[in-house]
C-alpha positions as CSV (number, residue, x, y, z in Angstrom):
1,M,8.3,13.4,2.2
2,M,4.6,13.3,2.1
3,D,2.0,13.8,4.8
4,I,-1.5,12.5,5.1
5,H,-3.0,15.7,3.4
6,Q,-0.7,14.9,0.3
7,I,-1.6,11.1,0.4
8,L,-5.2,12.0,0.3
9,E,-4.6,14.2,-2.9
10,R,-3.0,11.2,-4.7
11,L,-5.3,8.2,-3.5
12,P,-9.1,8.0,-3.8
13,H,-9.2,5.7,-0.7
14,R,-10.7,7.2,2.7
15,Y,-11.3,5.9,6.1
16,P,-11.7,3.0,6.9
17,I,-9.6,1.6,3.7
18,L,-7.1,4.2,3.6
19,L,-4.0,2.3,4.9
20,I,-0.9,4.7,4.4
21,D,-0.2,7.4,7.0
22,R,3.0,8.9,5.8
23,V,5.3,8.5,2.8
24,L,8.9,8.5,4.1
25,E,10.9,8.1,1.0
26,L,10.0,8.3,-2.7
27,E,12.2,8.1,-5.7
28,K,10.1,8.5,-8.9
29,G,10.3,5.6,-11.2
30,K,12.0,3.6,-8.6
31,S,10.8,3.1,-4.9
32,I,8.6,4.2,-2.2
33,K,8.9,3.7,1.5
34,A,5.6,4.3,3.4
35,L,4.3,4.1,7.0
36,K,1.0,2.7,8.4
37,N,0.6,3.2,12.0
38,V,-1.4,0.1,13.2
39,S,-4.0,1.3,15.9
40,I,-6.4,-0.7,18.1
41,N,-9.2,1.7,16.7
42,E,-9.1,-0.1,13.3
43,P,-12.5,-1.3,12.5
44,Y,-11.4,-4.8,11.6
45,F,-9.9,-5.7,14.9
46,A,-13.3,-5.9,16.6
47,G,-13.6,-9.3,14.8
48,H,-10.0,-10.2,14.0
49,F,-9.6,-11.6,16.7
50,P,-11.2,-10.1,19.4
51,R,-9.1,-11.7,22.0
52,R,-5.8,-11.4,20.1
53,P,-6.2,-8.7,17.5
54,V,-3.9,-9.1,14.3
55,M,-4.0,-7.0,11.0
56,P,-5.4,-9.2,8.4
57,G,-3.0,-10.4,5.7
58,V,-5.3,-9.0,2.9
59,L,-5.0,-5.5,4.4
60,M,-1.4,-5.8,4.5
61,L,-1.2,-6.5,0.9
62,E,-3.6,-3.5,0.3
63,A,-1.2,-1.2,2.1
64,M,1.5,-2.3,-0.1
65,A,-0.8,-1.8,-3.2
66,Q,-1.6,1.7,-2.0
67,A,2.1,2.6,-1.7
68,A,2.5,1.3,-5.2
69,A,-0.2,3.5,-6.6
70,V,1.3,6.8,-4.8
71,L,4.6,5.7,-6.6
72,S,2.8,5.0,-10.0
73,F,0.9,8.5,-9.9
74,E,4.2,10.3,-9.0
75,T,6.3,8.6,-11.5
76,M,3.8,9.5,-14.1
77,N,3.4,13.0,-12.7
78,L,-0.2,12.6,-12.4
79,L,-3.1,13.1,-9.9
80,P,-5.9,10.6,-9.8
81,D,-9.1,12.0,-11.0
82,D,-12.8,10.8,-11.3
83,N,-12.1,9.0,-14.6
84,S,-8.7,7.1,-13.5
85,V,-8.9,4.0,-11.5
86,Y,-6.0,1.9,-10.3
87,Y,-6.5,-1.7,-9.7
88,F,-4.9,-4.9,-8.3
89,A,-4.2,-7.3,-11.2
90,G,-2.2,-9.8,-9.4
91,I,-0.4,-11.2,-6.6
92,D,2.4,-13.5,-6.8
93,G,4.5,-15.1,-4.3
94,A,2.9,-13.6,-1.1
95,R,4.4,-14.9,2.2
96,F,3.3,-13.8,5.7
97,K,6.3,-14.1,8.1
98,R,5.0,-12.2,11.3
99,V,1.8,-11.2,12.8
100,V,1.2,-7.4,13.0
101,E,-0.4,-6.1,15.9
102,P,-2.1,-2.9,17.4
103,G,0.8,-0.5,18.3
104,D,3.1,-1.7,15.3
105,Q,4.3,0.5,12.7
106,L,4.3,-1.2,9.4
107,I,6.9,-0.1,7.1
108,L,6.0,-0.5,3.5
109,D,8.7,-0.9,0.9
110,V,7.9,-1.1,-2.9
111,E,10.0,-1.0,-5.8
112,I,8.9,-0.9,-9.4
113,D,10.1,-4.2,-11.2
114,R,8.7,-3.5,-14.5
115,M,6.2,-1.1,-16.3
116,R,4.6,-1.4,-19.7
117,A,1.9,0.7,-20.9
118,S,-0.6,0.5,-18.0
119,I,0.9,-2.5,-16.3
120,W,2.9,-2.1,-13.3
121,K,4.9,-4.9,-11.5
122,Y,6.4,-4.2,-8.2
123,K,8.6,-5.9,-5.5
124,A,6.9,-5.2,-2.0
125,R,7.7,-5.9,1.4
126,A,6.5,-4.7,4.8
127,T,8.5,-4.8,8.1
128,V,7.8,-4.1,11.8
129,G,10.8,-3.1,13.7
130,G,13.1,-4.3,10.9
131,E,11.4,-7.8,10.9
132,L,9.8,-9.0,7.8
133,A,6.1,-9.1,8.2
134,V,4.9,-9.8,4.6
135,E,6.4,-9.9,1.0
136,A,4.9,-10.4,-2.5
137,N,5.2,-9.6,-5.9
138,L,2.2,-6.9,-7.1
139,I,0.9,-6.4,-10.5
140,C,-1.4,-3.3,-10.8
141,T,-2.9,-1.5,-13.8
142,T,-4.1,1.9,-14.5
143,R,-7.5,2.3,-16.3
144,R,-9.3,5.5,-17.6
145,T,-13.1,5.3,-17.1
146,D,-14.2,8.1,-19.6
147,A,-13.4,6.1,-22.7
């Protein structure tokens, strides 16, 4: 549905913090399914942990938030610009169920729970091979910096 070039148009993130490789499904105003290929070449694996590399939980949450950002911008029919910023505002009920290792494909499923003005609430989960890796409720906000 959306390749890396289209994702780069919709997110300000770049290497090494861009954590979405492809959007598999997107229904505006509803949900998104995105993919993160987890590679041993990721810079955080050098220190987390050298003998048993695992993807940090905070980066799994960030990947889900990036998928949520793409969904939000698509829902609003907007592309981010130099004056718009998309922030994390909260994380509730985060639970980590499975380690994510190099070679895994992290499937990010995010659905809009509620949206009011510039506050967006999502139900998010990420799986590997159909097995739950992490789930959380995310709260994000969009802000204009030109005001």
